[in-house]
N, C-alpha and C positions, 0 to 999 in steps of 0.2 A: 249568673255569670257565663253560663253555656251560651243562654239565649242571645245573650247580648254579643257574644262574639260571631255567631253566624252573620249578621247583617256585616259586622266589618268585614269580615272574609269575601263574601258577596262585593262588596264594594271595592276590593282587590282585587276582584278575577276581572279579567279581559271580559271587554263588553262585544266583542267578536265570536269568541271561541267557549265562554263562560268557564275557563278554567285560569288557576292562579298563575302567580308567575312560575314558569317551568323553566325548562334549560336554554339558556341564552343563546348555544349554540346552534340550536334546532330553531328556534322560537324567535329569536332575537331580542332585542335588550327592550325591560320593559320600561312603557312610556305610560307618560301621568301629565294630563295637561288640562288644566281647572277641573272640570267635573267629568273628563273621556279618559280611561285608562286602558291601555289595548296593548297586543303582543307586536313589536316590531314587524314581522313577516306574516303575520296576520293580516297587518295592512296591505302589506305590498301584494300577496297574492289575492286582496277582497277587487270581485269582480266589479266594475265601473267606474274605480279609481282612475285619473287620469294625473299624472304626477305634472307637477308646476315646475320641478328641475330637477338636478341630480347635484350629489355631494360626492366625486368620485363616481363610484357604481351603485349608491344608494340612492332609490328615489327620495323626493319631498313631497308632502299632501298638505293640504290646506285644512287646517282643524273643521271647516265647517264641511268640507267635502266628505271627512272623516265620519262626523254625527250623522250627514246622511244614510250614509253605507249600514252605519249601525240599524238606524229604524227599517232601512230595506231588507238588511238581514234577518230581522226578528220574521218575518213572514216565512223565509224557507226551512225547510228541513233537511236534516243531514240523512243521507241516504245508507250511511255506516251506522250511528248511534240513534238515528230518528228522532233527533233534540233539534230544538231551533237556534236561528243566529248560524245559520251555514252561509257564509261568506263568499266560499270561493265555490263556482262554477267552474266544470270542463269548457277547456278552452273549444273541443271539437264542436264544429258547427251544427247545432239542431240537437245537439244533446244539454239538459237541462239538469243533470244530475248535478248536486250540491252537497258539500261537505263541509267539516270543521278541519283546520289544519292539525290539530293533533291526531286526529282520525284518518289520516289520508295512509301512514302506514299500515293498520288494522285493515282499511277498505282496498288495499292495494292500490292506490293511486300513486302518483307521479308529480312530484312538485320540483320545478326548474328552478334553482336558485342563482338565475343570472338573467340579465337586461330584461325582460320584459316580465319577468316571474309569471311565469307560465303552468297552470296546474291542468291534469286529465286523470279522468275516471278508470277502472278498473278495464272498462271495456276500449278505451281508446288510450291506452297509455301507450309510448312508443317501447318495441322490442330491440333487441340486440341481435344483429345480425350472426347467427353463431352457426358455422357450416356443419356441427356434430354436438349431439348430447355429450356431456360428461361421460367417462369410462367407467366402469364400475371398480369401486375402491377409491375415488377421487376424491382428496381430502381440501377442506378451507387452507390454505398458506398461512391463515392468520389464530383459528384455531383450532386445525386439526383436526377435526370434525367431518364426518363425510358430506360431501353436499347432493346427495342423491344421482339419482339415474337420467335425469332429463332437466331442463330448462325451465327455470320458472322466475315467478315473482322474487321470493327470498334467495338467488342466486345469482351471481354474476361471473363475469369472464373478462379477459382481457382482450380488448380487441385487435392488437397489436400480434401477440405470441398466440393467443386462442389456448392457450395450455396452463394458465393462473385461474384457477377457481376462489371464489369468495364466497360467505353468505354477508346479504345487502347489510344486516345491521353489524360485522366485523369490520366490513369495509367504509363502513360510514364512521365506526369507532376509531378506526385508522386515521378518515381525513381530517378528524376533527386533532387528533393528537399531532399529526405531521405538517400539519398547513400546507399552502400552497405553493409554497417554497421545498417542501420533501416530500411531498407527495406523487408515488409513482407506482409502477406495477413492482411487487416484489420479485419477480422473476426474469423479464426481457430488459426492467432500468427502464421502461420507456415514460415520459412525463409530458409530452403536448398531447397527442391522441388520446392515450389512459385518461387524462385529468376531463378533456371536450367529453368522451363516450360517458364518466361518471357522472360530469355534470346534468346531461342530458337526460341520465335515466335516474335522477332525481338526488344524487348524495350534494351534500353540501360541502364545500370546501373552503374554511376562513382564510380570508387575507392575512396572514399572522403567521410568525417564524414557526420552527417546531416546538413544543413544551419539552424538550429534552434540553431544547438550547437556554430555556428562560427558566428553569427548574432552580430550587435555593440550595439545590445540593450540589450544584456544579458551579455555584457561584465562588468556589475558595478557585477553583481553576482559573479565573478570570484577574485573579489579586497578584500582585508584584511584591517578592520578599523584599524587605524592609528594614534589615536590621544586622548589624556585626554580628558575625559570629567568630571572629577570632578568639582564642583562647584568654587573653588578658586583653579588652577592649581598652583604650587609653583615652580614650574620649570623653571630655566632662562632661556630656549632654546625654551621657548613655550610649548603650546600644541603638537605639531609635534613632537619632539624630544623625541625617544627611544630608548635605550640601551638594552644591553644584559642581563645586569646584574645590580646591584647596586640600590638606593633610584629612579633611572628614569627607571627603568626597566619598560614597556608599558605591564600591564595584561588585558588579555580581559576577559568581561564576559562570565564564564563557561556554565551559559544557553542558551545566544542569541548569543553571539558574536558581538553585535553590538554595545556595547559602552564598553570602556576603561580610565584605570587608570592609573597612575604611583604608585609605593609605597608608596611614601614618600608622595604623596597628599590626600591619602586614609589610611596614616598610617599604613601601613602592615609590617608584619616583614618579614627578607629574606626566614624565614623557610613558609611562607603561597605560597601556591603553586596555589590554587582556588580563582576565587573573583566572587561575583555577583552585577550586578547592582542593583538602589532599585527599577527597574520596576518586575525584578526578582524576588529579596529575599522580598520583603515585602507580596505580596499573599501567599507565601509558609510558613513567620513567623506567618502571623495572622491564617492561616487553621492550623497550627501543634499547636498555642497557644490554639486555639480553640478546637482541639482533649486532649489536656492535662487538662481544664478545665471539658470535659467530660467523660474524665476518671477518675480524680480524683474524679468526683463527684459519679460515680459509684458504687464504692465500697464502699462508706459511709453508702449508706441506709440500710444493714444490721446492722451496727455500732448505726447508731439512733435509730433505733427500738427498737437493745436489751438494748439500754441506757433508751427509754421510758418502756418498760418493766420491766427492773430494780426498775424504779424511781416509777413506780407505785405499786411494789411489796414492795418496803420498806414505801410508804407513808400509804399500807392499815395493818390493824392489824393482826400480823401474828398468824394462829390458832397452837395447836398444837396436834400433833401425824399425823396419814395419809391424813389431811385434808390440813397439811400444806407441807407434799409430794406432794399432788393432784396438789398444787398451784406452786408447784414449777417447776414439770414435764411439769402443762399448761403454763407457762413464758418460757420454753426451747423451746416447740415448736415453740412458736410464735416467739423467735428469730432469730431459723433454718427457716421458713417460716412466713416470717412477711405479708405476702401478702395474704397469704391464711383468711378467713371470717370461724370462729369459729361458725357462727350464725347459718350456715347452715347445718351443722352436725344435723344426727338424732337424737333423745334423746337415741335410745337404743345403736348407736356407744358411745355417750358421756359417757354414765353410763357403759358400757362395760368397756371402757378404763379408768374411775376412779374406776370402781372394780377391775381391772388388776392392777394400781395403788396401790390399797389397800391392795390388797394381797399380792402385793412385798414389800409393807413395813409394813405388816403386823410382821415379825420377830422383829423389832426394837419396837416397840409402847410401849412394855412394860418398857423397859429402858426408853424411852423419855419422858413417862407420870409420873408425879408428884408423888408421894409416901405421901398416907394419906385418910383419910376417906371421907374428906370434897369435894375434887375432884372429881367430876362425872363423870364416864367413858364416852368418846365420842361417839355417836352412828355413825355407817358404815351403810350406806345404802345398801351397798353389803353384810355384814352381814346377813342383816335382810331380803333377795331373797334368796330364795330358788333355787339352782343348778337346771336346767333342766337337764333330761337326754339325751343321744342319739345325733340322727342327728340336732334338736335344738338348741342345747347347741355350737355343734359344726357351724353351720350356724351363729351364733350370733357372736361369734370368729372370722367369715371370713370378716364381716361387718367392722368391726374396723380397719381390716390388707387392705381391699380393698380402707378404705378413707384411710390409711396412705401411700399406693402407688401411688395413684391418687387423692389428695388433692383436684382438682379443675374441678372435675367432679359433675353433679350436683346430689343432693342426691334423687332427684324425681326418674333420672331413675335407680336409686339402689332399690327404692321401689318399682318401675313398676317392674322391672326383680326379684323382691323377691315375 
């Protein structure tokens, strides 16, 4: 049984590199046509083959030309492993070094997976234009291992920022997982120049979406919720029945889309276009109710203060004349500024305000006072004071004005400045 299995394995090996079916991401799809079997990339890099057409960016070759290339490569030896069948020759003019595609990485050769599919040996491979070597202690951004103290075939750097260093094997594995749509520098996030440089240096970037977008574990994220989650589902077809319209139309939560309900199960009208589940609607309603209570209590404070002031005015005996006007103006000021503390005002400012109110109310006192000899005339404090001339009077007038403009300032500072 073991002796019979060896010829079968050799029949399934590539007739160009003499290796069995390997990683398709690096060596291409396995091709078998009649009596010929080979890796697709081994044919792409074979020297002397001229494509007859392209399917996208993939070249196509005649089967007769592939048979001829297999016979010619049998006479060439690989400079890496020494075996026959080295079908890839260095593209540098005058260089006759040949190698197998699986031996390219071990021999530090570069194979460019684009356009003409050119290959170069270790002597003539392209180099990166790096201004400086990596600093001591620089790690690969993928495996977090040291990249060494100088540039080599095993290390690569981003051509844009020149600060992101990678191992060749690490960046090749990342390119196979990310695909051409998500492959970019992990540090500066450049995409176009980074991909061109990686292709030139022999990194293969497959034309496919990232693997993390096509993996089976992320398939559940693409599914849409499709059942009724009402406490008592009334649909005769069950919770999974959903119609495009009518009472059994399934509406998903407009906030989370993780729960659904039939219109009839939640007593929703036909005009209702959106619905929220209990988990999404509960906290929002509670927060809105709290905001409404806070908003309703805020404007009531001045009203309550004014009502208390009016009750205090009604409970005390109302004096006549200027004293009554002064008390009215004081209550009005308290209603406008309920949080001001009248006890901290200076005596000069309060007397000046009382004098100003009495002066304004003086023309109407004659009409308000009762006529008769028995009623004594009210004593006015402002009338007994002698008005001070010049700057002294202006300074005393400015004190109550400043107090009216800034009622919350401490009067001690005003006396210190005065």
